[in-house]
N, C-alpha and C positions, 0 to 999 in steps of 0.2 A: 578931389575925387573926380575921376573922369565920368563923362556922361554914360558910358557903357557900364561902369561900376555902380552907378546910381540906379540903373534899371533893375526891376524886380524880375526874378525868374519865375517860371510857371509854378514850380513847387511852392515857392513863397506866396505867390498870389492866391493859390487855391487852399492854402493852409488855414485860412480864416473862414469859419462857417458863413459869415455874412457875405463874403465874396463868392462863395459857392452858390448861395441863394441868388445873388445878383446874376451869376452866369445862367443859372436855371431859368430865371425870369427873362433874361435877354435872349436866350435860345429860342424863345417862343415868338418874340417880335421886337422890333426896334422901338425904343422909348426915350422920352426926355427925362432929365434928372428929376423934374417935378413929379412926373407920373411914377417913376421908380421910387422916389421918396415916400410916396403914399403907401407903398407896400412894406415899409420898415418903421419900427418905433424909434427912429433916430432923426437927427436934424438933416436937412438937405446938405449942409456942409460935410457932415460925417459920411453921407452916401457918396458925395463927390470925391472924398479922399479915397474911399474904397474903389471907386471907378478909376481913379488915377492909377492906383496900384495895378489894377487889371489892364489898363491901357498900356502902362509901361512894360508889362509882361507880354503884350501883343494879343491879349485875350479879348479885348474890347476895342472897337473902333468908334470914334466919335465923328459926327458930321454936322456942320452948321446948316440949319434949315430955317431961313429967316432970322428971327431973333433968338431962337432956341437951339440948343445942342442936343442931338439925338445920339443915342448909344446903341450899338448892336454887337452881339457876340461874334468873335472870330475864332472858330474852333481849331484852326491849323496848329497853333502852339501846343494843343493838347496831345498831339502826336508824340511829342517828346515824353510826356507822361505815360502814354500808352506803351511806347517802346520800353521804357524803364520797367513798367509793371509786367510786361510780357516775359521778361527774364525770370520773374518769380512765379509765373503761372504754373510751372512744373511742380513747385512745392504744393500749391493748392490742389493740383490735379492728383498728386500722390496721396494727399490727405483725403480727398473725395473718393478715390479708389479704395482706400483702407476703410472708410466709413461704409461704402457700398458693400464691401465684402462682409463687414461686421453685421450690417443690417440683413443681408441676404443669407447669412449662415443659418443652418437648421438648429434652433435653440435646443432641441431634444438631444442632439449629439453630445453636448457638454454637461447635461444635467444627469446625475446618477439617479437610478430609479428610487422612488420613495420606499422606505422600510415600513412595512405594515405594522410592526410591533411597537413603533414609536407614535405616541399621541402627544402633540404639542411639546416635543422634545423630552418627554418623560418615558422611561421604559414601561412597557405594559406589564402589569403585575400578573403573577401566576394565577391561573384560575379565572381570569376575566374573559 
């Protein structure tokens, strides 16, 4: 398997909820794996594996600082995701416009007037 085939794409990388949480965390600041691990109920090794997937997708960059490795988010690869999703925005926009029309409709237009001779679905008896 070639090295380019072994790399993860952005879609694969963000498919996992833990990796999405990692990105959210790293978007705020650069952190070491030890600090990152403190935010998750898993081993440091498991966190490192998730970071490796994010790194292979280009979403995280690592930098050696002394004896520790620090990680930071690289948002540029998310542009691929944004471009892909933008194609489908028109479908969402159509649904939102339909919802807006439905909500803004005058509800009295579609409801027939109440019939005074009916009480709880029963016809009113003569002489009442």
